[in-house]
DSSP file (Angstrom, degrees, kcal/mol; ACC not computed):
  #  RESIDUE AA STRUCTURE BP1 BP2  ACC     N-H-->O    O-->H-N    N-H-->O    O-->H-N    TCO  KAPPA ALPHA  PHI   PSI    X-CA   Y-CA   Z-CA
    1    1 A X              0   0    0      0, 0.0    46,-2.5     0, 0.0    49,-0.1   0.000 360.0 360.0 360.0 131.1   15.7  -52.8   -2.7
    2    2 A X  B     -a   47   0A   0     52,-0.2     2,-0.4    44,-0.2    46,-0.2  -0.431 360.0-167.1 -62.1 143.2   16.2  -56.6   -2.8
    3    3 A X        -     0   0    0     44,-1.8     3,-0.3    47,-0.2    47,-0.1  -0.999  29.3-164.0-139.0 135.6   17.6  -57.8    0.5
    4    4 A X  S    S+     0   0    0     -2,-0.4     2,-0.2     1,-0.3    -1,-0.1   0.747  97.5  18.0 -84.5 -26.0   19.1  -61.1    1.5
    5    5 A X     >  -     0   0    0      1,-0.1     4,-2.6    42,-0.0     5,-0.3  -0.708  67.2-176.9-148.2  88.8   18.6  -60.3    5.2
    6    6 A X  H  > S+     0   0    0     -3,-0.3     4,-2.8     1,-0.2     5,-0.2   0.890  83.7  51.3 -58.1 -44.8   16.1  -57.6    5.9
    7    7 A X  H  > S+     0   0    0      1,-0.2     4,-2.2     2,-0.2    -1,-0.2   0.925 113.8  43.2 -62.2 -45.3   16.7  -57.5    9.7
    8    8 A X  H  > S+     0   0    0      2,-0.2     4,-2.1     1,-0.2    -1,-0.2   0.911 116.7  46.1 -67.5 -42.7   20.5  -57.2    9.5
    9    9 A X  H  X S+     0   0    0     -4,-2.6     4,-2.4     2,-0.2    -2,-0.2   0.874 111.7  52.6 -68.9 -36.5   20.4  -54.6    6.7
   10   10 A X  H  X S+     0   0    0     -4,-2.8     4,-2.6    -5,-0.3     5,-0.2   0.929 110.0  48.5 -62.0 -45.8   17.7  -52.7    8.5
   11   11 A X  H  X>S+     0   0    0     -4,-2.2     4,-3.2    -5,-0.2     5,-0.5   0.899 111.1  50.5 -62.1 -41.3   19.9  -52.6   11.7
   12   12 A X  I  X>S+     0   0    0     -4,-2.1     4,-2.2     1,-0.2     5,-0.8   0.925 113.6  44.3 -63.6 -45.2   23.0  -51.5    9.7
   13   13 A X  I  X5S+     0   0    0     -4,-2.4     6,-2.4     3,-0.2     4,-0.7   0.872 119.5  42.7 -68.3 -36.8   21.1  -48.7    8.1
   14   14 A X  I  X5S+     0   0    0     -4,-2.6     4,-0.7     4,-0.2    -2,-0.2   0.951 125.9  30.6 -74.1 -50.1   19.4  -47.6   11.3
   15   15 A X  I  <5S+     0   0    0     -4,-3.2    -3,-0.2    -5,-0.2    -2,-0.2   0.897 128.3  37.9 -78.1 -41.6   22.4  -47.9   13.6
   16   16 A X  I  <<S+     0   0    0     -4,-2.2    -3,-0.2    -5,-0.5    -2,-0.1   0.902 131.3  24.4 -79.3 -41.9   25.2  -47.1   11.1
   17   17 A X  H  <<S-     0   0    0     -5,-0.8    -3,-0.2    -4,-0.7    -2,-0.2   0.451 103.6-115.4-104.8  -2.2   23.6  -44.4    9.1
   18   18 A X     <  +     0   0    0     -4,-0.7    -4,-0.2    -6,-0.2    -3,-0.2   0.732  53.7 168.5  76.2  21.1   21.0  -43.1   11.6
   19   19 A X        -     0   0    0     -6,-2.4     2,-0.6    -7,-0.1    18,-0.2  -0.332  34.5-124.0 -67.5 150.4   18.1  -44.2    9.5
   20   20 A X  E     -B   36   0A   0     16,-2.9    16,-2.4    18,-0.1     2,-0.7  -0.858  17.1-136.1 -96.8 122.3   14.6  -44.2   11.1
   21   21 A X  E     +B   35   0A   0     -2,-0.6    14,-0.2    14,-0.2     3,-0.1  -0.693  23.0 179.7 -78.1 117.4   12.8  -47.5   10.9
   22   22 A X  E     -     0   0A   0     12,-2.9    94,-3.3    -2,-0.7     2,-0.3   0.895  66.3 -21.7 -83.7 -46.6    9.2  -46.7    9.9
   23   23 A X  E     -B   34   0A   0     11,-1.2    11,-2.3    92,-0.2    -1,-0.4  -0.983  45.0-157.5-158.2 160.8    8.1  -50.3   10.0
   24   24 A X  E     -Bc  33 118A   0     93,-2.3    95,-3.8    -2,-0.3    96,-0.5  -0.875  27.1-176.4-141.9 104.3    9.3  -53.9    9.8
   25   25 A X  E     -B   32   0A   0      7,-3.3     7,-2.7    -2,-0.3     2,-0.5  -0.846  19.5-167.3-114.4 138.7    6.6  -56.3    8.6
   26   26 A X  E     +B   31   0A   0     -2,-0.4     2,-0.3     5,-0.2     5,-0.2  -0.973  34.7 134.6-121.3 114.3    6.6  -60.0    8.2
   27   27 A X  E >   +B   30   0A   0      3,-2.2     3,-1.6    -2,-0.5    -2,-0.1  -0.985  57.9  13.7-158.7 147.7    3.6  -61.3    6.3
   28   28 A X  T 3  S-     0   0    0     -2,-0.3     3,-0.1     1,-0.3    -1,-0.1   0.815 129.4 -56.1  55.6  34.8    2.8  -63.7    3.5
   29   29 A X  T 3  S+     0   0    0      1,-0.2     2,-0.3    -3,-0.0    -1,-0.3   0.658 117.6 101.6  76.3  16.5    6.2  -65.3    3.7
   30   30 A X  E <   -B   27   0A   0     -3,-1.6    -3,-2.2     2,-0.0     2,-0.5  -0.956  58.7-145.4-133.9 151.7    8.1  -62.0    3.2
   31   31 A X  E     +B   26   0A   0     -2,-0.3    17,-2.0    -5,-0.2     2,-0.4  -0.967  21.8 175.4-114.1 131.9    9.9  -59.5    5.3
   32   32 A X  E     -BD  25  47A   0     -7,-2.7    -7,-3.3    -2,-0.5     2,-0.4  -0.999   6.0-174.6-137.6 132.9    9.7  -55.8    4.3
   33   33 A X  E     -BD  24  46A   0     13,-2.1    13,-2.8    -2,-0.4     2,-0.5  -0.988  10.8-153.1-127.9 139.2   11.2  -52.8    6.2
   34   34 A X  E     -BD  23  45A   0    -11,-2.3   -12,-2.9    -2,-0.4   -11,-1.2  -0.941  17.6-179.3-110.6 132.8   10.8  -49.1    5.4
   35   35 A X  E     -BD  21  44A   0      9,-2.6     9,-2.9    -2,-0.5     2,-0.5  -0.957  21.9-145.1-128.5 148.4   13.4  -46.7    6.5
   36   36 A X  E     -B   20   0A   0    -16,-2.4   -16,-2.9    -2,-0.3     7,-0.1  -0.967  12.7-177.6-109.0 125.2   13.9  -42.9    6.2
   37   37 A X        -     0   0    0     -2,-0.5     2,-0.3     5,-0.5    -1,-0.1   0.473  67.5  -7.2-100.6  -4.0   17.4  -41.9    5.7
   38   38 A X  S    S-     0   0    0      2,-0.3     2,-0.4     4,-0.1   -18,-0.1  -0.938  98.7 -46.2-167.5-173.8   16.8  -38.2    5.7
   39   39 A X  S    S-     0   0    0     -2,-0.3    -2,-0.0    -3,-0.1     0, 0.0  -0.570 103.7 -13.6 -71.8 127.1   14.1  -35.5    5.7
   40   40 A X  S    S+     0   0    0     -2,-0.4    -2,-0.3    -4,-0.0    -3,-0.2  -0.081  97.0  16.5  76.6-176.7   11.4  -36.2    3.2
   41   41 A X  S    S+     0   0    0     -5,-0.1     2,-0.1    -4,-0.1    -5,-0.0  -0.195  77.6  62.7 -69.4 163.9   11.3  -38.7    0.4
   42   42 A X        -     0   0    0      1,-0.1    -5,-0.5    -4,-0.0     2,-0.2   0.510  59.4-163.9 -89.9 150.5   12.5  -41.1   -0.9
   43   43 A X        -     0   0    0     -7,-0.1     2,-0.5    -2,-0.1    -7,-0.2  -0.563  18.7-126.9 -82.5 157.9   11.9  -43.8    1.7
   44   44 A X  E     - D   0  35A   0     -9,-2.9    -9,-2.6    -2,-0.2     2,-0.5  -0.937  18.8-163.4-111.0 126.2   13.9  -47.0    1.4
   45   45 A X  E     - D   0  34A   0     -2,-0.5     2,-0.5   -11,-0.2   -11,-0.2  -0.943   2.3-161.0-108.2 126.5   12.1  -50.3    1.3
   46   46 A X  E     + D   0  33A   0    -13,-2.8   -13,-2.1    -2,-0.5     2,-0.4  -0.917  16.4 179.1-101.3 130.1   14.1  -53.5    2.0
   47   47 A X  E >   -aD   2  32A   0    -46,-2.5   -44,-1.8    -2,-0.5     3,-0.7  -0.987  26.8-162.7-139.7 127.0   12.3  -56.6    0.7
   48   48 A X  T 3  S+     0   0    0    -17,-2.0   -16,-0.1    -2,-0.4    -1,-0.1   0.532  87.6  65.7 -85.8  -4.6   13.5  -60.2    0.8
   49   49 A X  T 3  S+     0   0    0    -18,-0.3     2,-0.4     2,-0.1    -1,-0.2   0.481  78.0 100.3 -94.9  -2.3   11.0  -61.5   -1.8
   50   50 A X    <   -     0   0    0     -3,-0.7   -47,-0.2   -49,-0.1     2,-0.2  -0.675  64.9-142.2 -84.7 135.3   12.5  -59.5   -4.7
   51   51 A X        +     0   0    0     -2,-0.4   -49,-0.1   -49,-0.1     3,-0.1  -0.555  58.1  30.1 -90.5 160.1   14.7  -61.3   -7.1
   52   52 A X  S    S-     0   0    0     -2,-0.2    -2,-0.0     1,-0.1   -50,-0.0  -0.152  83.1 -93.3  86.5 178.5   17.8  -59.9   -8.6
   53   53 A X  S    S+     0   0    0      2,-0.1     2,-0.2   -52,-0.0   -51,-0.1   0.639  89.6  92.3-106.8 -21.8   20.3  -57.3   -7.5
   54   54 A X  S    S-     0   0    0     43,-0.1   -52,-0.2     1,-0.1     2,-0.0  -0.476  76.1-116.0 -79.9 145.7   18.9  -54.1   -9.0
   55   55 A X        -     0   0    0     -2,-0.2    44,-0.6   -54,-0.1     2,-0.6  -0.316  19.8-127.2 -70.6 162.1   16.5  -51.9   -7.1
   56   56 A X  E     -e   99   0B   0     42,-0.1     2,-0.6    44,-0.0    44,-0.2  -0.968  18.0-144.9-109.5 116.7   13.0  -51.4   -8.2
   57   57 A X  E     -e  100   0B   0     42,-2.4    44,-2.7    -2,-0.6     2,-0.5  -0.742  17.8-154.2 -84.5 122.5   12.2  -47.6   -8.5
   58   58 A X  E     -e  101   0B   0     -2,-0.6     2,-0.4    42,-0.2    44,-0.2  -0.860  14.1-177.8-109.1 127.7    8.6  -47.2   -7.5
   59   59 A X  E     -e  102   0B   0     42,-2.9    44,-2.2    -2,-0.5     2,-0.4  -0.959  21.7-132.1-125.8 140.9    6.5  -44.3   -8.7
   60   60 A X  E     -e  103   0B   0     -2,-0.4     2,-0.3    42,-0.2    44,-0.2  -0.757  23.9-169.7 -90.3 135.8    2.9  -43.3   -8.0
   61   61 A X  E     -e  104   0B   0     42,-2.9    44,-0.5    -2,-0.4     3,-0.3  -0.881  28.8-126.9-121.2 156.6    0.7  -42.4  -10.9
   62   62 A X  S    S+     0   0    0     -2,-0.3     2,-0.4     1,-0.3    -1,-0.1   0.874 100.1  15.6 -69.9 -37.5   -2.8  -40.9  -10.9
   63   63 A X     >  -     0   0    0      1,-0.1     4,-2.2    40,-0.1    -1,-0.3  -0.897  61.8-165.8-143.8 107.9   -4.4  -43.6  -13.0
   64   64 A X  H  > S+     0   0    0     -2,-0.4     4,-2.6    -3,-0.3     5,-0.2   0.886  90.3  54.1 -64.0 -40.9   -2.6  -46.9  -13.5
   65   65 A X  H  > S+     0   0    0      1,-0.2     4,-2.1     2,-0.2    -1,-0.2   0.935 111.1  45.4 -59.4 -46.9   -4.9  -48.1  -16.4
   66   66 A X  H  > S+     0   0    0      1,-0.2     4,-2.3     2,-0.2    -1,-0.2   0.906 113.0  50.4 -62.9 -41.8   -4.2  -44.9  -18.4
   67   67 A X  H  X S+     0   0    0     -4,-2.2     4,-2.5     2,-0.2    -1,-0.2   0.892 109.3  50.8 -66.0 -39.2   -0.4  -45.1  -17.7
   68   68 A X  H  X S+     0   0    0     -4,-2.6     4,-2.6     2,-0.2    -1,-0.2   0.911 110.4  49.6 -65.0 -40.9   -0.3  -48.7  -18.8
   69   69 A X  H  X S+     0   0    0     -4,-2.1     4,-2.3    -5,-0.2    -2,-0.2   0.909 111.2  50.0 -62.8 -40.7   -2.1  -47.8  -22.1
   70   70 A X  H  X S+     0   0    0     -4,-2.3     4,-1.1     2,-0.2    -2,-0.2   0.925 112.1  47.0 -63.4 -44.6    0.4  -44.9  -22.6
   71   71 A X  H  <>S+     0   0    0     -4,-2.5     5,-2.6     1,-0.2     3,-0.5   0.925 111.6  50.4 -63.7 -44.7    3.4  -47.1  -22.0
   72   72 A X  H ><5S+     0   0    0     -4,-2.6     3,-1.6     1,-0.2    -1,-0.2   0.905 108.3  52.4 -60.5 -41.3    2.1  -49.9  -24.3
   73   73 A X  H 3<5S+     0   0    0     -4,-2.3    -1,-0.2     1,-0.3    -2,-0.2   0.754 107.1  54.2 -67.5 -22.1    1.4  -47.3  -27.1
   74   74 A X  T 3<5S-     0   0    0     -4,-1.1    -1,-0.3    -3,-0.5    -2,-0.2   0.379 125.7-103.0 -89.6   3.3    5.1  -46.2  -26.7
   75   75 A X  T < 5S+     0   0    0     -3,-1.6     2,-0.4     1,-0.3    -3,-0.2   0.556  75.2 139.9  89.4   8.3    6.3  -49.8  -27.2
   76   76 A X      < -     0   0    0     -5,-2.6     2,-1.0    -6,-0.2    -1,-0.3  -0.740  47.3-141.0 -86.8 131.3    7.0  -50.6  -23.5
   77   77 A X        -     0   0    0     -2,-0.4    16,-0.4    16,-0.2     2,-0.1  -0.785  18.9-150.9 -94.0  98.8    6.0  -54.1  -22.6
   78   78 A X        -     0   0    0     -2,-1.0    14,-0.2   -10,-0.2     3,-0.1  -0.385  11.3-128.3 -70.0 147.8    4.5  -53.9  -19.1
   79   79 A X        -     0   0    0     12,-2.2    -1,-0.1     1,-0.2    13,-0.1  -0.053  47.3 -56.1 -79.0-171.5    4.8  -56.9  -16.8
   80   80 A X        -     0   0    0      1,-0.1    11,-0.9    10,-0.1     2,-0.2  -0.306  55.8-115.3 -68.5 152.9    1.9  -58.5  -14.9
   81   81 A X  E     +F   90   0B   0      9,-0.2     2,-0.3    -3,-0.1     9,-0.2  -0.592  41.0 163.6 -85.1 151.0   -0.2  -56.4  -12.6
   82   82 A X  E     -F   89   0B   0      7,-2.5     7,-2.8    -2,-0.2     2,-0.4  -0.914  33.2-100.8-153.6 175.6   -0.2  -57.2   -8.9
   83   83 A X  E     -F   88   0B   0     -2,-0.3     2,-0.3     5,-0.2     5,-0.2  -0.857  24.6-175.1-110.4 144.5   -1.3  -55.6   -5.7
   84   84 A X  E >   -F   87   0B   0      3,-2.3     3,-1.5    -2,-0.4    -2,-0.0  -0.832  48.5 -95.3-121.2 166.4    0.8  -53.8   -3.0
   85   85 A X  T 3  S+     0   0    0     -2,-0.3    25,-0.1     1,-0.3     3,-0.1   0.798 124.6  52.1 -54.8 -28.2   -0.6  -52.6    0.2
   86   86 A X  T 3  S-     0   0    0      1,-0.3    20,-2.1    20,-0.1    21,-2.1   0.684 123.3 -77.3 -83.7 -17.8   -1.1  -49.1   -1.3
   87   87 A X  E <  S-F   84   0B   0     -3,-1.5    -3,-2.3    18,-0.2    -1,-0.3  -0.956  75.1 -15.8 151.6-169.2   -3.0  -50.2   -4.4
   88   88 A X  E     -F   83   0B   0     16,-0.3    16,-2.1    -2,-0.3     2,-0.3  -0.337  61.6-176.7 -68.8 149.6   -2.7  -51.8   -7.8
   89   89 A X  E     -FG  82 103B   0     -7,-2.8    -7,-2.5    14,-0.2     2,-0.3  -0.951  19.3-165.5-145.9 156.9    0.8  -52.0   -9.3
   90   90 A X  E     -FG  81 102B   0     12,-2.1    12,-2.7    -2,-0.3     2,-0.3  -0.980  13.7-147.6-145.7 136.6    2.7  -53.0  -12.4
   91   91 A X  E     - G   0 101B   0    -11,-0.9   -12,-2.2    -2,-0.3     2,-0.4  -0.815   9.6-165.3-108.1 150.7    6.4  -53.5  -12.8
   92   92 A X  E     - G   0 100B   0      8,-3.5     8,-2.9    -2,-0.3     2,-0.6  -0.997  10.5-153.4-133.2 133.4    8.4  -52.9  -16.0
   93   93 A X  E     - G   0  99B   0    -16,-0.4     6,-0.2    -2,-0.4   -16,-0.2  -0.951  22.7-157.6-106.9 119.8   11.9  -54.0  -16.8
   94   94 A X    >   -     0   0    0      4,-3.1     3,-2.2    -2,-0.6     4,-0.3  -0.410  34.5 -72.4 -91.8 167.2   13.5  -51.7  -19.3
   95   95 A X  T 3  S+     0   0    0      1,-0.3     3,-0.5     2,-0.2    -1,-0.2  -0.316 124.1  35.8 -54.3 139.9   16.3  -52.2  -21.7
   96   96 A X  T 3  S-     0   0    0      1,-0.2    -1,-0.3    -3,-0.1    -2,-0.0   0.361 128.4 -83.9  90.5  -5.1   19.5  -52.4  -19.8
   97   97 A X  S <  S+     0   0    0     -3,-2.2    -1,-0.2     1,-0.3    -2,-0.2   0.515  76.1 155.7  88.5   4.8   17.8  -54.2  -16.9
   98   98 A X        -     0   0    0     -3,-0.5    -4,-3.1    -4,-0.3     2,-0.5  -0.455  31.9-146.0 -67.4 137.3   16.4  -51.1  -15.1
   99   99 A X  E     +eG  56  93B   0    -44,-0.6   -42,-2.4    -6,-0.2     2,-0.4  -0.925  21.0 174.7-113.8 125.8   13.3  -52.0  -13.0
  100  100 A X  E     -eG  57  92B   0     -8,-2.9    -8,-3.5    -2,-0.5     2,-0.4  -0.957  10.5-164.9-126.4 142.9   10.4  -49.6  -12.5
  101  101 A X  E     -eG  58  91B   0    -44,-2.7   -42,-2.9    -2,-0.4     2,-0.4  -0.994   3.5-161.4-127.8 140.1    7.1  -50.1  -10.8
  102  102 A X  E     +eG  59  90B   0    -12,-2.7   -12,-2.1    -2,-0.4     2,-0.3  -0.954  13.4 178.7-117.8 137.6    4.1  -47.9  -11.1
  103  103 A X  E     -eG  60  89B   0    -44,-2.2   -42,-2.9    -2,-0.4     2,-0.5  -0.974  25.1-135.6-138.8 155.4    1.2  -47.9   -8.7
  104  104 A X  E     -e   61   0B   0    -16,-2.1     2,-1.0    -2,-0.3   -16,-0.3  -0.945  27.3-126.4-108.4 126.2   -2.1  -46.1   -8.1
  105  105 A X        +     0   0    0    -44,-0.5   -18,-0.2    -2,-0.5     3,-0.2  -0.600  50.3 146.0 -76.3 102.9   -2.7  -45.0   -4.5
  106  106 A X  S    S+     0   0    0    -20,-2.1     2,-0.3    -2,-1.0   -19,-0.2   0.504  70.9  47.1-111.9 -11.4   -6.1  -46.4   -3.7
  107  107 A X    >   +     0   0    0    -21,-2.1     3,-1.7    -3,-0.2    -1,-0.2  -0.662  62.4 169.4-128.9  76.1   -5.5  -47.1    0.0
  108  108 A X  T 3  S+     0   0    0     -2,-0.3     4,-0.4     1,-0.3     3,-0.4   0.670  71.1  67.5 -65.7 -16.2   -3.9  -43.9    1.3
  109  109 A X  T 3> S+     0   0    0      1,-0.2     4,-2.4     2,-0.1    -1,-0.3   0.548  75.4  92.3 -78.5  -6.3   -4.2  -45.0    4.9
  110  110 A X  H <> S+     0   0    0     -3,-1.7     4,-2.4     1,-0.2     5,-0.2   0.911  82.4  47.1 -60.5 -50.6   -1.6  -47.8    4.5
  111  111 A X  H  > S+     0   0    0     -3,-0.4     4,-1.9     1,-0.2    -1,-0.2   0.918 115.1  47.2 -60.9 -42.8    1.6  -46.0    5.5
  112  112 A X  H  4 S+     0   0    0     -4,-0.4    -1,-0.2     1,-0.2    -2,-0.2   0.898 111.6  51.6 -63.5 -40.1   -0.1  -44.6    8.6
  113  113 A X  H  < S+     0   0    0     -4,-2.4    -2,-0.2     1,-0.2    -1,-0.2   0.872 116.1  40.1 -65.6 -37.1   -1.5  -48.0    9.5
  114  114 A X  H >< S+     0   0    0     -4,-2.4     3,-2.5    -5,-0.2    -1,-0.2   0.725  87.5 116.0 -82.7 -22.9    1.9  -49.7    9.2
  115  115 A X  T 3< S+     0   0    0     -4,-1.9   -92,-0.2     1,-0.3     3,-0.1  -0.218  84.8  11.7 -56.0 128.1    3.9  -46.9   10.8
  116  116 A X  T 3  S+     0   0    0    -94,-3.3     2,-0.3     1,-0.3    -1,-0.3   0.269  90.5 136.5  88.7 -10.4    5.5  -48.1   14.1
  117  117 A X    <   -     0   0    0     -3,-2.5   -93,-2.3   -95,-0.3     2,-0.4  -0.547  28.6-178.5 -73.2 130.9    4.8  -51.8   13.4
  118  118 A X  B     +c   24   0A   0     -2,-0.3   -93,-0.2   -95,-0.2   -85,-0.0  -0.856  16.9 163.9-133.9  96.7    7.8  -54.0   14.2
  119  119 A X              0   0    0    -95,-3.8   -94,-0.2    -2,-0.4    -1,-0.1   0.666 360.0 360.0 -83.9 -18.7    7.3  -57.7   13.5
  120  120 A X              0   0    0    -96,-0.5   -95,-0.1  -113,-0.0    -1,-0.1   0.293 360.0 360.0-147.9 360.0   11.1  -58.4   13.7
Protein backbone atom coordinates (compact mmCIF):
# COMPACT_ATOMS: atom_id res chain seq x y z
CA UNK A 1 0.00 0.00 0.00
CA UNK A 2 1.33 3.44 -0.80
CA UNK A 3 1.83 5.43 2.38
CA UNK A 4 2.48 9.12 3.02
CA UNK A 5 3.64 8.44 6.61
CA UNK A 6 4.58 4.82 7.25
CA UNK A 7 5.32 5.30 10.96
CA UNK A 8 1.98 7.02 11.70
CA UNK A 9 -0.07 4.60 9.62
CA UNK A 10 1.76 1.63 11.16
CA UNK A 11 0.97 2.92 14.66
CA UNK A 12 -2.69 3.43 13.75
CA UNK A 13 -3.03 -0.09 12.35
CA UNK A 14 -1.15 -1.64 15.28
CA UNK A 15 -2.75 0.34 18.10
CA UNK A 16 -6.19 0.92 16.60
CA UNK A 17 -6.81 -2.39 14.84
CA UNK A 18 -4.52 -4.62 16.89
CA UNK A 19 -2.23 -5.38 13.99
CA UNK A 20 1.10 -7.09 14.66
CA UNK A 21 4.14 -5.21 13.37
CA UNK A 22 6.39 -7.80 11.72
CA UNK A 23 9.06 -5.30 10.71
CA UNK A 24 9.63 -1.61 10.06
CA UNK A 25 12.64 -1.01 7.83
CA UNK A 26 14.30 2.16 6.64
CA UNK A 27 16.79 1.56 3.83
CA UNK A 28 17.76 3.02 0.45
CA UNK A 29 15.74 6.17 1.13
CA UNK A 30 12.49 4.29 1.76
CA UNK A 31 10.43 3.20 4.74
CA UNK A 32 8.53 -0.09 4.59
CA UNK A 33 6.53 -1.77 7.35
CA UNK A 34 4.86 -5.17 7.33
CA UNK A 35 1.83 -5.82 9.52
CA UNK A 36 -0.37 -8.82 10.13
CA UNK A 37 -3.98 -7.89 10.74
CA UNK A 38 -5.21 -11.43 11.37
CA UNK A 39 -4.29 -15.10 11.32
CA UNK A 40 -2.49 -16.00 8.11
CA UNK A 41 -2.15 -14.07 4.88
CA UNK A 42 -2.36 -11.56 3.48
CA UNK A 43 0.19 -9.38 5.20
CA UNK A 44 -0.01 -5.64 4.67
CA UNK A 45 3.04 -3.71 3.48
CA UNK A 46 3.08 0.07 3.88
CA UNK A 47 5.65 1.72 1.62
CA UNK A 48 6.46 5.40 1.22
CA UNK A 49 8.28 4.98 -2.10
CA UNK A 50 5.20 3.87 -4.06
CA UNK A 51 3.50 6.47 -6.19
CA UNK A 52 -0.24 6.77 -6.64
CA UNK A 53 -3.14 5.94 -4.39
CA UNK A 54 -3.99 2.40 -5.48
CA UNK A 55 -2.49 -0.62 -3.75
CA UNK A 56 -0.20 -3.00 -5.57
CA UNK A 57 -1.41 -6.59 -5.22
CA UNK A 58 1.68 -8.81 -5.03
CA UNK A 59 1.62 -12.45 -6.09
CA UNK A 60 4.32 -15.09 -6.01
CA UNK A 61 4.84 -17.16 -9.15
CA UNK A 62 6.95 -20.28 -9.62
CA UNK A 63 8.89 -18.89 -12.60
CA UNK A 64 8.86 -15.16 -13.38
CA UNK A 65 10.32 -15.56 -16.89
CA UNK A 66 7.61 -18.05 -17.89
CA UNK A 67 4.86 -15.91 -16.38
CA UNK A 68 6.08 -12.79 -18.21
CA UNK A 69 6.11 -14.70 -21.52
CA UNK A 70 2.57 -15.93 -20.83
CA UNK A 71 1.34 -12.41 -20.04
CA UNK A 72 3.00 -10.93 -23.12
CA UNK A 73 1.43 -13.61 -25.34
CA UNK A 74 -1.95 -12.67 -23.83
CA UNK A 75 -1.40 -9.02 -24.79
CA UNK A 76 -0.46 -7.72 -21.34
CA UNK A 77 2.38 -5.19 -21.42
CA UNK A 78 4.56 -5.92 -18.39
CA UNK A 79 6.46 -3.06 -16.83
CA UNK A 80 10.16 -3.06 -16.10
CA UNK A 81 11.69 -5.74 -13.94
CA UNK A 82 13.24 -4.86 -10.61
CA UNK A 83 14.33 -6.58 -7.45
CA UNK A 84 12.64 -6.85 -4.09
CA UNK A 85 14.23 -8.48 -1.05
CA UNK A 86 12.46 -11.78 -1.84
CA UNK A 87 13.62 -12.01 -5.47
CA UNK A 88 13.05 -10.68 -9.00
CA UNK A 89 9.79 -8.84 -9.61
CA UNK A 90 7.78 -7.16 -12.35
CA UNK A 91 4.82 -4.84 -11.98
CA UNK A 92 1.90 -4.54 -14.37
CA UNK A 93 -0.72 -1.82 -14.58
CA UNK A 94 -3.94 -3.17 -16.06
CA UNK A 95 -6.78 -1.37 -17.78
CA UNK A 96 -8.70 0.55 -15.16
CA UNK A 97 -5.52 1.34 -13.23
CA UNK A 98 -5.26 -1.89 -11.22
CA UNK A 99 -1.68 -2.56 -10.15
CA UNK A 100 -0.31 -6.10 -9.90
CA UNK A 101 3.22 -7.26 -9.15
CA UNK A 102 4.57 -10.76 -9.72
CA UNK A 103 7.69 -12.06 -8.05
CA UNK A 104 9.70 -15.25 -7.93
CA UNK A 105 10.85 -16.34 -4.47
CA UNK A 106 14.60 -16.81 -4.79
CA UNK A 107 15.51 -15.66 -1.27
CA UNK A 108 13.08 -17.49 1.06
CA UNK A 109 15.01 -16.45 4.17
CA UNK A 110 14.10 -12.77 3.74
CA UNK A 111 10.93 -12.57 5.86
CA UNK A 112 12.60 -14.44 8.73
CA UNK A 113 15.68 -12.20 8.46
CA UNK A 114 13.55 -9.02 8.61
CA UNK A 115 11.14 -10.29 11.27
CA UNK A 116 11.42 -8.23 14.45
CA UNK A 117 13.52 -5.48 12.86
CA UNK A 118 12.36 -2.00 13.90
CA UNK A 119 14.29 0.89 12.34
CA UNK A 120 11.58 3.41 13.28
